[in-house]
C-alpha positions as CSV (number, residue, x, y, z in Angstrom):
1,M,-113.6,34.0,126.8
2,A,-115.6,37.2,127.2
3,F,-115.4,39.1,130.5
4,E,-118.1,41.0,132.4
5,E,-118.1,43.9,134.8
6,D,-116.7,43.0,138.2
7,D,-114.6,40.1,136.8
8,S,-111.1,39.7,138.3
9,V,-108.5,39.6,135.5
10,I,-104.8,39.8,135.0
11,L,-103.5,42.1,132.3
12,R,-100.9,40.8,129.9
13,D,-99.5,43.8,128.0
14,E,-95.7,44.3,128.1
15,H,-96.3,48.0,127.1
16,S,-98.4,48.7,130.1
17,E,-97.2,49.7,133.6
18,Y,-99.9,47.2,134.9
19,D,-98.5,44.2,133.0
20,G,-99.0,41.1,135.1
21,E,-101.1,42.8,137.7
22,A,-104.6,41.7,138.8
23,G,-107.5,44.1,138.4
24,T,-111.2,44.3,138.1
25,V,-113.2,44.9,134.9
26,T,-115.2,48.1,135.4
27,Q,-116.5,48.7,131.9
28,V,-117.2,46.7,128.8
29,V,-117.6,48.6,125.5
30,E,-118.4,47.0,122.2
31,T,-116.5,48.4,119.2
32,M,-118.1,49.1,115.8
33,F,-116.5,45.8,114.6
34,G,-118.4,43.7,117.2
35,D,-115.3,43.2,119.4
36,E,-115.3,44.1,123.1
37,N,-112.8,46.5,124.8
38,Y,-112.4,46.6,128.5
39,T,-111.6,49.2,131.2
40,V,-109.7,47.5,134.0
41,S,-109.2,49.2,137.4
42,F,-106.1,48.5,139.5
43,E,-105.2,49.6,143.1
44,D,-103.4,52.7,141.8
45,G,-105.1,53.5,138.5
46,Q,-106.8,52.0,135.4
47,E,-106.2,50.9,131.9
48,A,-108.8,51.6,129.2
49,G,-109.2,50.1,125.7
50,V,-107.9,46.7,126.7
51,S,-108.7,43.9,124.2
52,E,-109.9,40.5,125.3
53,D,-106.6,38.8,124.2
54,Q,-104.7,40.9,126.7
55,L,-106.7,39.5,129.7
56,E,-106.8,36.3,131.5
57,A,-109.1,35.3,134.3
58,A,-107.6,35.7,137.8
59,E,-107.9,33.1,140.5
60,E,-110.6,34.1,142.9
């Protein structure tokens, strides 16, 4: 599932301080390999370079 800007998502990355937190996609960047990386904003910061498999759609 691809995400778009302003989508609500939950980050699943055990190495991130935002693991399990809900945030909002603020930027979508396509890599030279055709994949998409995301920047996700949270209440107290943001995480950049997040791959699609680290995100899940949040309940609205």
